[in-house]
SEVO-295902 format. One record per atom (N, C-alpha, C, O, CB): residue in three letters; x, z, y. Coordinates in steps of 0.02 Angstrom, whole numbers, plus 50000, padded with zeros to 5 digits. Each point is the difference from the previous one (the first is absolute). Glycine has a CB too. Layout:
BEGIN
ALAXZY
...
***
This chain:
BEGIN
MET526384726143445
MET499664993149994
MET499424999550044
MET499565004349994
MET500794994649890
ALA499614996150161
ALA499525000350049
ALA499344997849965
ALA500014995649957
ALA500845002250138
PRO498555005749925
PRO499354998349963
PRO499824992450021
PRO500154997450054
PRO499405015749945
ILE500094983849950
ILE499794993550008
ILE499245000050030
ILE499575003049969
ILE501244993349932
SER499065000650151
SER499325000350022
SER499554995549966
SER500254995749964
SER500165007450139
SER498924997449903
SER499524996349965
SER500064992650024
SER499844995449963
SER499405015050023
SER500984988650079
SER500034992550023
SER500544997349971
SER499974994049986
SER499545007650118
ALA501045001749881
ALA500574996549968
ALA499854998049930
ALA500284995149975
ALA500495011250095
VAL498774997749895
VAL499854998249933
VAL499544993950000
VAL500074995349961
VAL500075016750001
ARG499384988550089
ARG499514994350001
ARG500334993550015
ARG499784994849976
ARG499355013050059
SER501434992350010
SER500374994150016
SER500244996249947
SER500074993950005
SER500205011550087
LYS499894998149849
LYS500274996649942
LYS499454996449963
LYS500144995849957
LYS500775012650035
ARG498464993250023
ARG499454996249963
ARG499904993450037
ARG500004999550061
ARG499415011349899
SER500494984449999
SER499884993350030
SER499234998849992
SER499705002649953
SER501504992650018
PHE498525001250073
PHE499294998349997
PHE499954993149960
PHE500314994950015
PHE499425011550102
ARG499874994249832
ARG499944994149953
ARG499244998350000
ARG499635002949961
ARG501405000649962
PRO498734991750123
PRO499334997950003
PRO499754997149935
PRO499415001149984
PRO500764996950136
LEU500244998449840
LEU499734997349941
LEU499825005649950
LEU499464999949969
LEU501224989650052
ARG499795015749970
ARG499875005449963
ARG499345003550020
ARG499575001349958
ARG501664999550026
SER498725000750077
SER499405003050028
SER499384996649989
SER499505003349987
SER501185001050092
LEU499304988749924
LEU499454995649983
LEU499855000449930
LEU499415000149981
LEU500874992450108
GLY500285007949862
GLY499915000149936
GLY499655007249977
GLY499615000149951
GLY501424991450041
ILE499125014150045
ILE499675006249984
ILE499234999850021
ILE499575002949967
ILE501585003250049
LEU498704990750036
LEU499354999050029
LEU499554996249942
LEU499435001849985
LEU501104997750145
TYR499774995749845
TYR499654995849947
TYR500155002349932
TYR499904996249952
TYR500164994250120
ALA500165015649919
ALA500155002549934
ALA499345002849965
ALA499945000149939
ALA501265002750102
ARG498344999350004
ARG499365002749978
ARG499474995050017
ARG500074996450050
ARG500315015549966
PRO499094987549944
PRO499464995350019
PRO499625001950069
PRO499794995650038
PRO500085002449833
SER500085008550141
SER499555002050060
SER500444998950059
SER499734997450049
SER499565011649891
SER501334992450064
SER500394998750067
SER500154992250000
SER500094997550055
SER500525015049951
ALA499414983649944
ALA500144993349994
ALA499354996350032
ALA500094995150035
ALA500725006849857
VAL498615000450094
VAL499424997750017
VAL499945001250082
VAL499874995550040
VAL499655006849833
GLY500605004250145
GLY499975002150067
GLY500464996350052
GLY499824998350056
GLY499885012549893
THR500964988250023
THR500474996150042
THR499824993450005
THR500104997150053
THR500755009749920
THR498864989949974
THR499814993350003
THR499434998950049
THR500004995250038
THR500395003649845
LEU499125005750115
LEU499494999650052
LEU500225000650067
LEU499774996350042
LEU499545007849882
VAL501165000650092
VAL500255001450064
VAL500374993650028
VAL499954998250059
VAL500135014549910
LEU500304984149985
LEU500434994250020
LEU499504994250013
LEU500114995950045
LEU500955008049885
ILE498424995850031
ILE499504994350016
ILE499675000850066
ILE499944995250038
ILE499835003549842
PHE500015007350134
PHE499725001350063
PHE500464999550057
PHE499774998050054
PHE499505008849887
LEU501364994850052
LEU500474999450054
LEU500144992350008
LEU500044997950057
LEU500475014049920
ALA499564984249973
ALA500024992450008
ALA499404997150038
ALA500074995150037
ALA500555004449854
MET498815003550101
MET499414997750033
MET500065002150074
MET499794996150043
MET499515004749848
ALA500965004950125
ALA500115002450068
ALA500464995650040
ALA499874998050056
ALA499955013349902
LEU500774987150004
LEU500524996150031
LEU499874992850009
LEU500214997150050
LEU500505010849904
LEU498934988949997
LEU499844992549996
LEU499314998750013
LEU499804994249994
LEU501045004249926
GLY498735006650100
GLY499254998950009
GLY499854993650036
GLY499654995849971
GLY500175016550033
PRO500414986550058
PRO499804993850036
PRO500154993549962
PRO499634995150007
PRO500575011150099
TRP500324993949854
TRP500164993949960
TRP499614999349934
TRP499924994549973
TRP501195006250077
ILE498665005049926
ILE499665000149934
ILE499284998750012
ILE499674996649961
ILE501155011449989
ALA498934994650106
ALA499204999450012
ALA499834993550019
ALA500294997450047
ALA499605013749990
PRO499644985649929
PRO499794993550020
PRO499654999450067
PRO499974994650028
PRO499965003649854
TYR499825007250144
TYR499595000250068
TYR500245006250037
TYR500265004749971
TYR498664989549980
SER500975005750112
SER500135005450044
SER499475006049981
SER499484999249969
SER500984992350128
ALA499785014349927
ALA499505005849985
ALA499374999550036
ALA499515003049977
ALA501415004250004
THR499034989250075
THR499384999750041
THR499604993249996
THR499464999250029
THR501125008850047
GLN499744987349886
GLN499704993650002
GLN499374999449964
GLN499965001549940
GLN501114994350071
GLN498435002150023
GLN499334998949967
GLN499884992849973
GLN499954995250039
GLN499615013750038
ILE500404990649860
ILE500004993349973
ILE499264997750000
ILE499555003049973
ILE501524998949955
ALA498894992450107
ALA499314996750013
ALA499624998649926
ALA500284996649956
ALA500234997250161
GLY498925008649875
GLY499594998949940
GLY500325002849943
GLY499904997449945
GLY499664992750098
ALA500845015449962
ALA500225003449936
ALA499855007550000
ALA500335003949966
ALA500594987550024
ALA498565010650050
ALA499805006750002
ALA499745002649926
ALA499674996449963
ALA500045001750167
ARG500485008149857
ARG499735003549940
ARG500084995849936
ARG499564999849958
ARG499615006150116
GLN501394990649918
GLN500194997049939
GLN500305004449945
GLN500435004150017
GLN499724986350052
ALA499695009249873
ALA500265003949949
ALA500704997749982
ALA500174994250017
ALA498685007949941
PRO501605001950010
PRO500634997749984
PRO500024993449959
PRO499624998849953
PRO500705013150052
SER500164984050018
SER500074993349968
SER500764997850007
SER500445003850019
SER498314992950010
LEU501324997349955
LEU500744997150002
LEU500174999450074
LEU500585000950018
LEU499334992149868
ASP499615005350159
ASP500154998950066
ASP500045007050040
ASP500365000650050
ASP499084987649939
HIS500215016349989
HIS500025007150027
HIS500015004849947
HIS499475002149979
HIS499924994850118
PRO501215005249876
PRO500095004149940
PRO499605006950006
PRO499745002449950
PRO501454991950033
PHE498785008750075
PHE499655006050008
PHE499334998750038
PHE499695004750027
PHE501425001549970
GLY498684987750005
GLY499374998550038
GLY500095000950071
GLY500535001750025
GLY498815001749881
THR500104995450129
THR499965000450075
THR499485005750015
THR499595002049959
THR500694985150061
ASP499805015350044
ASP499485005450029
ASP499474997250032
ASP499954993850001
ASP500865013750017
ARG498754996350010
ARG499434997550037
ARG500104995550056
ARG499584995850017
ARG499995013849952
LEU501074991550061
LEU500144995350053
LEU500334994249983
LEU500104995850044
LEU499935012950020
GLY500174990149873
GLY500354994349976
GLY500745000450003
GLY500354994949996
GLY498714999050037
ARG501215012549973
ARG500685000849997
ARG500325000849927
ARG499675002749957
ARG500175002350157
ASP500714992949874
ASP500274999749933
ASP500245006549982
ASP500495002050031
ASP499814986749981
VAL499455015049942
VAL500135007149978
VAL500685000849976
VAL500335004850019
VAL498524996749951
PHE501434993849985
PHE500694999349978
PHE500455000650060
PHE500445004450003
PHE499244988349900
SER500235003050145
SER500464999750059
SER500025006350039
SER500525001950026
SER499274986349981
ARG499645015249999
ARG499935006050035
ARG500325005449960
ARG500325004350031
ARG498654991850024
VAL500995004249881
VAL500305005249958
VAL500774999150011
VAL500345004750020
VAL498684995549891
VAL501224994250075
VAL500704998150006
VAL500295001750063
VAL500535003150002
VAL499284988249925
ILE499875007050126
ILE500325001150071
ILE499865006950018
ILE500385002650041
ILE499474985650000
GLY499625015749932
GLY499925006950015
GLY500525004049965
GLY500075005950018
GLY498734992449999
ALA501614999149932
ALA500535004749975
ALA500555001250052
ALA500345005149999
ALA499434990949883
ARG500314999250163
ARG500555001350052
ARG499765006150044
ARG500405004350018
ARG499974982849985
ASP498995013150014
ASP499735005050050
ASP500065007049961
ASP500195005050030
ASP498924986350033
ILE500745009049870
ILE500035006549962
ILE500745001849999
ILE500165005750016
ILE498774992049909
PHE501524997950058
PHE500705002449997
PHE500295001450068
PHE500425004450006
PHE499734989249890
ALA499665003150155
ALA500255001250067
ALA499745006950025
ALA500415003950026
ALA499624983449998
LEU499375014349971
LEU499765005950024
LEU500145006349956
LEU500205005250025
LEU498964987750029
ALA500735006449877
ALA500155005549954
ALA500735001049995
ALA500245005649998
ALA498734992249937
GLY501434996450061
GLY500735000149990
GLY500365002950067
GLY500455004149996
GLY499454985549920
ALA499885007950143
ALA500345002450061
ALA499835007250013
ALA500435004050019
ALA499564984650029
GLY499355013349941
GLY499785007050010
GLY500355004649955
GLY500245005250021
GLY498684991050013
THR501145002049900
THR500335004249945
THR500755000750023
THR500295005449998
THR498904990249901
LEU501134998750123
LEU500725000450016
LEU500155004450058
LEU500505003550000
LEU499624985549955
ALA499415010950098
ALA500095004150056
ALA499905007749978
ALA500375004550020
ALA499224985650058
ALA499895010849879
ALA499865007049977
ALA500605002649962
ALA500205005850009
ALA498564991949983
VAL501524998449966
VAL500545002149957
VAL500625001950042
VAL500375004749985
VAL499184988049923
ILE500555003150148
ILE500605001350041
ILE499855006550039
ILE500445004350007
ILE499884983050005
LEU499105013550013
LEU499905005650044
LEU499945006549953
LEU500255005350018
LEU499134987150077
GLY500315007149845
GLY499985005449957
GLY500685002649974
GLY500155006049994
GLY498744989649978
THR501514999150012
THR500685001949981
THR500385003850049
THR500325005049983
THR499674985649953
LEU499985007250124
LEU500385002850061
LEU499745007450008
LEU500405004750003
LEU499714983350060
ALA499235012849940
ALA499705006550002
ALA500195004849943
ALA500165005850013
ALA498944988550045
GLY500895003449883
GLY500095003349932
GLY500765002150001
GLY500165005749984
GLY498904987049949
LEU501375003050085
LEU500745001449996
LEU500195005650057
LEU500385004749988
LEU499884982649968
LEU499465011650101
LEU500245004750055
LEU499605006849984
LEU500295005450001
LEU499954984650096
GLY499105009549888
GLY499655006349990
GLY500235003749941
GLY500025006250001
GLY499044988950053
GLY501115001349892
GLY500235003949938
GLY500715002550006
GLY500175005049969
GLY499074988049962
TYR501205003350111
TYR500725002250000
TYR500075004650061
TYR500295005349988
TYR500164983849955
VAL499345009850118
VAL500055003650055
VAL499595005850005
VAL500255005450016
VAL500054985050028
GLY499035009049941
GLY499495005550003
GLY499885002150071
GLY500034995750045
GLY500325008249843
GLY499525002050126
GLY499855003150066
GLY499264999850019
GLY499564998249960
GLY501584998450076
TRP498745005450025
TRP499345000250022
TRP499734992550015
TRP499394999049994
TRP500835013250053
GLY500144983149970
GLY499814993550010
GLY499714996649934
GLY499504996450001
GLY501385003250092
GLU499485002049848
GLU499764998149936
GLU499345003549981
GLU499564997049970
GLU501635000849998
GLU498755008350049
GLU499385003849977
GLU499394996950039
GLU499474999249970
GLU501205012250007
ILE499404986850089
ILE499464997450040
ILE499814993349972
ILE499434998549985
ILE500955007850118
LEU500184989449892
LEU499834993449971
LEU499684999549940
LEU499544996049992
LEU501315000950059
PHE499355007449900
PHE499664999149929
PHE499405004550005
PHE499604999149954
PHE501494998549973
ARG498765006750114
ARG499355002550000
ARG499484995250030
ARG499415000349981
ARG501105010850024
LEU499704984450044
LEU499674994150027
LEU499824995249938
LEU499434997849991
LEU501245003250125
PHE499834997949845
PHE499914995549944
PHE499495002849952
PHE499574996349976
PHE501604999750037
ASP498875010649974
ASP499525003249963
ASP499254999050025
ASP499534998849962
ASP501405009350011
SER499024992550091
SER499354998750025
SER499744993649989
SER499404999349987
SER500835008350088
LEU500174987249929
LEU499844992949983
LEU499844998949925
LEU499574996049981
LEU501185000750114
LEU499605006949866
LEU499944999349929
LEU499305003649971
LEU499764999049944
LEU501625000750051
ALA498365004750056
ALA499435003749972
ALA499404995050003
ALA499485001949973
ALA500965009950066
LEU499574982449988
LEU499454995550000
LEU500174994349953
LEU500584997949995
LEU499095005250124
PRO499814994449844
PRO500134994149960
PRO500194993850040
PRO499754998750054
PRO499475006049866
ALA501214991950051
ALA500394993650037
ALA499464996250032
ALA500064999150061
ALA500924999349853
LEU498484999150054
LEU499514995950030
LEU499655002950054
LEU499914997050053
LEU500004997949848
LEU499885011550087
LEU499635003650060
LEU500445000650060
LEU499744999250056
LEU499595007549864
LEU501324994750075
LEU500465000950056
LEU500094993150035
LEU500034999450061
LEU500585010649880
ALA499434984650016
ALA500044993150025
ALA499404998250039
ALA500074996950053
ALA500625000049853
LEU498715005050071
LEU499384998350038
LEU499975004150064
LEU499744997650050
LEU499654999749843
LEU500875008750107
LEU500005004350062
LEU500464996850053
LEU499844999750059
LEU499955011049871
LEU500794986850044
LEU500504997350049
LEU499804993250026
LEU500154998650058
LEU500755007649885
LEU498764989450018
LEU499724993950020
LEU499475000950048
LEU499944996450049
LEU500354999049848
GLY499285009950087
GLY499455001550048
GLY500285001350066
GLY499664998550049
GLY499635006249864
THR501314997950094
THR500295001950064
THR500334994150037
THR499914999050060
THR500275012349893
ILE500204984950007
ILE500474995150032
ILE499634993049994
ILE500224995250031
ILE500905011849938
GLY498344992449990
GLY499724993349987
GLY500244995549948
GLY500605000149985
GLY499225000950120
PRO499784995149867
PRO500244995449939
PRO500414994050029
PRO499784996650046
PRO499145006349880
SER501694996050047
SER500394994550007
SER500575000549952
SER500095005049965
SER499574993850152
ARG500724995849880
ARG500594999449952
ARG500535005650014
ARG500275003349955
ARG499554983750039
SER500305013550074
SER500505004750017
SER499785007749988
SER500415004449987
SER500004986750098
SER498895010049922
SER499715006449986
SER500045001549932
SER500125005849983
SER499174993150105
VAL500614996149865
VAL500035001749924
VAL500745001149984
VAL500145004049956
VAL498794988850011
LEU501535004150065
LEU500705000849984
LEU500235007450023
LEU500385003549966
LEU499814983350048
ALA499555015150048
ALA500155006950018
ALA499685005449953
ALA500305005049982
ALA499794990750137
VAL499265002749860
VAL499735004849960
VAL500355000849926
VAL499995005349969
VAL498944992250101
ILE501344997149909
ILE500425000649939
ILE500565004450014
ILE500105004749962
ILE499614984349998
VAL500645010150089
VAL500595003950015
VAL499815007150008
VAL500335004149969
VAL500194986250084
ILE498995011649985
ILE499785007250014
ILE499795003049933
ILE500205005749985
ILE499384991750137
VAL500004998949835
VAL499775003049941
VAL500535001349945
VAL499945005049964
VAL499024989650065
TYR501555001149964
TYR500435000749944
TYR500675002650020
TYR500405001849956
TYR498994989249989
THR500785009350119
THR500655003350016
THR500055007349981
THR500565001949982
THR499524990350110
PRO499405012449909
PRO500075006849982
PRO500085000649923
PRO500345004649976
PRO498974998750125
ILE500384992149862
ILE500094999749925
ILE500734999049984
ILE500305003849962
ILE498544991350021
VAL501444999950045
VAL500744998049986
VAL500435005550020
VAL500445002349964
VAL499354985750055
ALA500065014450046
ALA500415006150022
ALA500055006149953
ALA500545002949992
ALA499154993550118
ARG499785005349862
ARG499935005749952
ARG500364998949939
ARG500305004649973
ARG498644997850072
VAL501034991349928
VAL500384997849940
VAL500775000250013
VAL500385002549958
VAL498634990150008
VAL501225004750090
VAL500645000350013
VAL500315007350015
VAL500555001749977
VAL499244986450061
ARG499815015950001
ARG500225006550007
ARG500045004149944
ARG500425004449998
ARG499184994350100
SER499945000349849
SER500035003949943
SER500664998649959
SER500305004549971
SER498414995750030
VAL501504993149999
VAL500644997849970
VAL500635003550039
VAL500445002849968
VAL498994985549996
VAL500565011350101
VAL500485002350042
VAL500125007149983
VAL500575001849986
VAL499134990250101
LEU499805012449913
LEU500055007049989
LEU500325001949937
LEU500255005649992
LEU498784995550075
ASP500964994349887
ASP500265001649934
ASP500724997150000
ASP500455003049970
ASP498384996649970
VAL501294994850094
VAL500684997349996
VAL500525003350043
VAL500605000149986
VAL498864989749988
LYS500255013150083
LYS500545002950051
LYS500295006449972
LYS500485002450031
LYS498914992850071
THR500375008149842
THR500305005649975
THR500544997949944
THR500355004449974
THR498575002450056
LYS501144986949953
LYS500474998149955
LYS500725001350021
LYS500155001350058
LYS499044990749906
GLY501275007649984
GLY500665001450014
GLY500384994750038
GLY500445001750040
GLY499495005049862
PHE499924986950087
PHE500304994450037
PHE499855000150072
PHE500404997650040
PHE499534996149860
ILE499495008950119
ILE499785000150064
ILE500465006150039
ILE500284999450055
ILE498434995849904
GLU501305009850004
GLU500425005750029
GLU500804997850003
GLU500355001850047
GLU498745007349901
ALA501134987450003
ALA500684997750005
ALA500104995050058
ALA500535000050031
ALA499575002049845
ALA499444993950136
ALA500034995050057
ALA499945004050073
ALA500314998250050
ALA499104992149869
ARG500205015050079
ARG499945003350058
ARG500635004050017
ARG500185000750058
ARG498614999449920
MET501565002749967
MET500595003550013
MET500644995950016
MET500515002650021
MET498975005649908
GLN500434984750058
GLN500434995350020
GLN499954998050075
GLN500404996050026
GLN499585000649856
GLY499525006150152
GLY499864998850071
GLY499614993950016
GLY500024997350056
GLY500985008549964
GLU498634991849925
GLU499624993750015
GLU499405002050048
GLU499725005649999
GLU500614988849881
SER499515000550161
SER499465001350045
SER499325000049969
SER499944997949942
SER500754997450143
THR498815006949949
THR499325000249974
THR499744992849984
THR499664998949950
THR500135011850117
GLY500364984849975
GLY499764992749993
GLY500334997349937
GLY499694996449961
GLY500195001450166
TYR500765004149862
TYR500354997349936
TYR499675003149939
TYR499854996749950
TYR501275001950111
LEU498785007449945
LEU499625003749936
LEU499324997049985
LEU499814998849942
LEU500735012250087
LEU499094987950027
LEU499324997049988
LEU500044993349972
LEU499654998549952
LEU499905007950138
VAL500864989349940
VAL499984992349976
VAL500404998949942
VAL499794996149956
VAL500084999950155
ARG500715007249881
ARG500434998249944
ARG499995004449942
ARG500264998249947
ARG500434997050132
GLU499005011149926
GLU499985004549948
GLU499285001349978
GLU499874999949939
GLU501205005150104
ILE498474996250000
ILE499325002449983
ILE499544993849992
ILE499594999949954
ILE500605011350110
LEU499874984049976
LEU499544994249998
LEU500074996349930
LEU499484998349972
LEU500635000350159
PRO500455000349841
PRO500044997049934
PRO499615003349950
PRO499724996949956
PRO501324999550071
SER498935010749980
SER499635003849950
SER499284999450009
SER499625001249954
SER501295006450037
VAL498894990850066
VAL499294999650018
VAL499744992949985
VAL499404999149990
VAL500755009850101
LEU500244986349908
LEU499754993149993
LEU499634998549935
LEU499534996050006
LEU501425000850065
PRO499195005749869
PRO499544998849940
PRO499265002650013
PRO499524996249995
PRO501535005049926
ALA498895005550095
ALA499305002150016
ALA499724996050058
ALA499414998549998
ALA500845012949961
LEU500144986750092
LEU499744996350056
LEU499724993449983
LEU499464997850021
LEU501335008050043
ALA499654991249894
ALA499774992449983
ALA499355000249961
ALA499564995950015
ALA501664999849977
VAL498665008749960
VAL499385000149965
VAL499435001950045
VAL499444997349995
VAL501175005549904
GLU499545002150148
GLU499465002550048
GLU499824994350045
GLU499424999350018
GLU500995012849982
ALA500074983650019
ALA499894994450041
ALA499544994949970
ALA499554997350031
ALA501535004850014
ALA499084996749885
ALA499554994949965
ALA499325002549998
ALA499534996250011
ALA501384999649919
LEU498985010750055
LEU499315003149994
LEU499684999950074
LEU499414998250007
LEU500955009849889
ARG499984993750151
ARG499654999550066
ARG499834992950022
ARG499524999150038
ARG501075011149993
PHE499784984749946
PHE499914992950012
PHE499274998449967
PHE499554997350032
PHE501814999949966
SER498595004749940
SER499404998649966
SER499365003450030
SER499464997050001
SER501275001649899
TYR499385008250125
TYR499425003050034
TYR499924996550067
TYR499434999350024
TYR500765012049919
ALA500334986650087
ALA499844996350066
ALA499644993549992
ALA499584998250040
ALA501435006850007
ILE499164991349897
ILE499574994149989
ILE499305001949990
ILE499564996550024
ILE501374997649928
PHE498905011650011
PHE499305001749994
PHE499715002250063
PHE499414998950013
PHE500785004049875
LEU500205000450153
LEU499735003050065
LEU499834994050044
LEU499475000050032
LEU501255011149964
VAL499704983750007
VAL499884994450044
VAL499394996549975
VAL499584998350042
VAL501645000449987
ALA498685000149905
ALA499444997049975
ALA499335003850014
ALA499484997350019
ALA501304997949898
SER499325011750070
SER499435004450016
SER499765000250073
SER499405000750010
SER501025005949898
LEU500014992750143
LEU499885000550062
LEU499654993250021
LEU499525000050038
LEU501455008549976
GLY499294985649960
GLY499724993450012
GLY499295000049971
GLY499564996950030
GLY501614997449966
PHE498695009149944
PHE499335000149974
PHE499455003850039
PHE499414998550001
PHE501175000449894
LEU499705006450138
LEU499655003950038
LEU499844997650071
LEU499575002450036
LEU500905005849893
GLY499954986350088
GLY499924996150066
GLY500335003450059
GLY499824998750058
GLY499084996949901
VAL501625009250026
VAL500325003650049
VAL500734997949998
VAL500405002950037
VAL498775006549956
GLY501034985849965
GLY500724998149998
GLY500134992950029
GLY499814998850058
GLY500325008749840
VAL500144988350070
VAL500144993550026
VAL499284996250008
VAL499555000649958
VAL501694999349983
GLN498734996550115
GLN499334997350022
GLN499944992349979
GLN500484996349989
GLN499505012150114
PRO499374989749894
PRO499944992649984
PRO500284995850051
PRO500025002150058
PRO499015000149882
PRO501214991550044
PRO499914996349938
PRO500595000849950
PRO500084995849956
PRO499244996150111
SER501075013449940
SER500575001149958
SER499824999849925
SER499495002649978
SER501005004250114
PRO499994989949867
PRO499865000549929
PRO500215006349968
PRO500324999849948
PRO499784988550050
ASP499745017250029
ASP500185006349969
ASP499535001349935
ASP499394999550005
ASP501005005150115
TRP499914997149823
TRP499595000449944
TRP499475004849999
TRP499474998749971
TRP501444997549978
GLY499195009750084
GLY499465004650008
GLY499454997550047
GLY499415001249985
GLY501405007849994
LEU499344987950072
LEU499544996850041
LEU499604994249968
LEU499404999150012
LEU501365004450076
MET499604992549870
MET499664995349957
MET499465002649955
MET499464997149993
MET501544997150014
VAL499175011449961
VAL499495003349957
VAL499415002550043
VAL499424999649979
VAL501505004049939
ARG499214999050139
ARG499495002450041
ARG499544994550022
ARG499405001050002
ARG501355008050033
GLU499514985249981
GLU499574994350024
GLU499584997149944
GLU499454997550009
GLU501404999750077
ALA499475003249849
ALA499704996749943
ALA499435003849971
ALA499554997149971
ALA501514997950006
ARG498965012150031
ARG499565004249959
ARG499254998350028
ARG499555000049958
ARG501415010150022
ASN498904988650080
ASN499314997950019
ASN499764993549973
ASN499404998750003
ASN500795007450094
TYR500244989749878
TYR499804993449974
TYR500244999949925
TYR500214994849975
TYR499874999050145
PHE499915012049844
PHE500235000349934
PHE499634995949955
PHE500304996949956
PHE500075013650065
GLU498994989149984
GLU499564995449956
GLU500154992750008
GLU499954996049954
GLU499155012250055
LEU501104990450051
LEU500164992650014
LEU500704998049983
LEU500114994749971
LEU499075005850120
THR501315003649928
THR500684998449988
THR500395006249973
THR500435002850033
THR499484988350059
PRO499915010949845
PRO500365005749972
PRO500754998849992
PRO500365005050003
PRO498604998149938
TRP501304991150049
TRP500744998349994
TRP500355001950067
TRP500605001550000
TRP499174988449917
ALA499895010150139
ALA500315001350056
ALA500115007550010
ALA500365001750047
ALA499174987849994
LEU500225014649921
LEU500075007549993
LEU500505001149950
LEU500475003750011
LEU498384998950021
TYR501074994149907
TYR500395001749940
TYR500774998650012
TYR500425004349987
TYR498544992849939
PHE501194997150098
PHE500744998750007
PHE500395003950048
PHE500565001949981
PHE499164987649988
PRO500085012050090
PRO500365004550040
PRO500045007149974
PRO500505003450009
PRO499174989650082
ALA499845009249877
ALA499935006949968
ALA500504999849944
ALA500375004949994
ALA498374997150035
ALA501314993149931
ALA500434999749944
ALA500794999950026
ALA500455002849969
ALA498564990749961
ALA501095003050126
ALA500634999950030
ALA500285006750020
ALA500585001649985
ALA499114987650052
ILE499875015149999
ILE500115006650016
ILE500195004449941
ILE500495003650000
ILE498754994650091
SER500375001249862
SER500035003949933
SER500734998149970
SER500425004349990
SER498194995249986
LEU501494994250013
LEU500634997649963
LEU500605001950039
LEU500475002349969
LEU498944987849980
LEU500635009350112
LEU500585002050045
LEU500095007749991
LEU500555002249983
LEU499224988350105
VAL499735013349924
VAL500125007149993
VAL500215002449928
VAL500405004649992
VAL498774996650101
ILE500544995749859
ILE500255001749931
ILE500674998549993
ILE500405004049976
ILE498584994249977
GLY501214994950070
GLY500664997749990
GLY500545004650035
GLY500535001549971
GLY498974986850020
VAL500365013650065
VAL500495004250037
VAL500105007149965
VAL500555002849997
VAL499094990950113
ASN499775008949863
ASN500105006449969
ASN500324999249937
ASN500385004549983
ASN498684999950072
LEU500834990349902
LEU500354998949941
LEU500784998850012
LEU500455002249963
LEU498434993249989
MET501225000750102
MET500764999050019
MET500345006450018
MET500585001149984
MET499174987550060
ALA499895015549988
ALA500265006350021
ALA500255004449939
ALA500515003450003
ALA498704995850097
ASP500435000349852
ASP500165003449936
ASP500694997249972
ASP500465003649979
ASP498254998049995
GLY501304991950028
GLY500634997149977
GLY500575000750046
GLY500585000049979
GLY498764992449960
LEU500535008250123
LEU500535001450049
LEU500295007249997
LEU500575001450020
LEU498864990350052
LYS500125012649901
LYS500265006949989
LYS500485000349944
LYS500505003550003
LYS498455001150039
ARG500894991449903
ARG500514999349943
ARG500694996750020
ARG500545001649975
ARG498464997449948
VAL500934996450122
VAL500604996450023
VAL500405004950038
VAL500605000149987
VAL498844988750018
LEU500345015250040
LEU500355004850035
LEU500285006049952
LEU500575002550007
LEU498694994050095
GLN500345005249857
GLN500255005349947
GLN500554997349965
GLN500475003849988
GLN498445000949996
VAL501114988749994
VAL500604997949963
VAL500574999050042
VAL500575001149978
VAL498744993849943
GLY500605002850143
GLY500514999050045
GLY500295006350029
GLY500524999850033
GLY498954989749989
ASP500185016849965
ASP500305005850022
ASP500385003549948
ASP500265005450012
ASP498874995250067
ARG500934996549860
ARG500355003349953
ARG500714998049999
ARG500395002749960
ARG498614998449980
***
């Protein structure tokens, strides 16, 4: 009787999004996290239609107004509506942190799959380079890189990729080193399957649970990194409604407009907390689906 590969077993499983959503909402913590992420995602997608003003519009005679019905989050010292800037800024956060995390996950997965399965001197050199990058804290490495290439949106995106690719690669590689010794891999190899087939159809499905959780965590750290770089003034530049940059601009005028600092800072905290709580729920979804 011919051995059954892992991909053949997985093909019999159907993806049930409603069941997965039910698992995410089964516990209060993951339910809160998922709800927060969905709210911020809706803000990012619908920001220009939700926001009553543009991000850079200076409203005549409305500078330094406290939160009210006309301006739910108040206005800053220049008369810009803080609510509009927070809502529109969600798109920048998702675009930079999301795109950077996606690129880091793709590159890290490729490096981890090839390095863990093929090995050799190329893998040794690559992962020693990754180790040297991981020796520095993420924020310090980001500051060093931005000091070299200069602050801009594309620079922040490149920094996220460089900082988080080694972490993803090491997670994927550790799973591959364990999976490639399994019996179903040896059986597929004896059947004459190519390396590409083994990596994509046999090994990658076993990597996905750990990879999905790691991607969610990297995304939350990328959000915080983007905001931190904006706060330090080396990330996205004015007049962008970057949340970290908004906190930086508001701190010097805290006594006059404290709400201009509170609301973007709260947005950063809530989104990071939401992604981390959702990641815990996502781990349970994948564990249930792997049974």
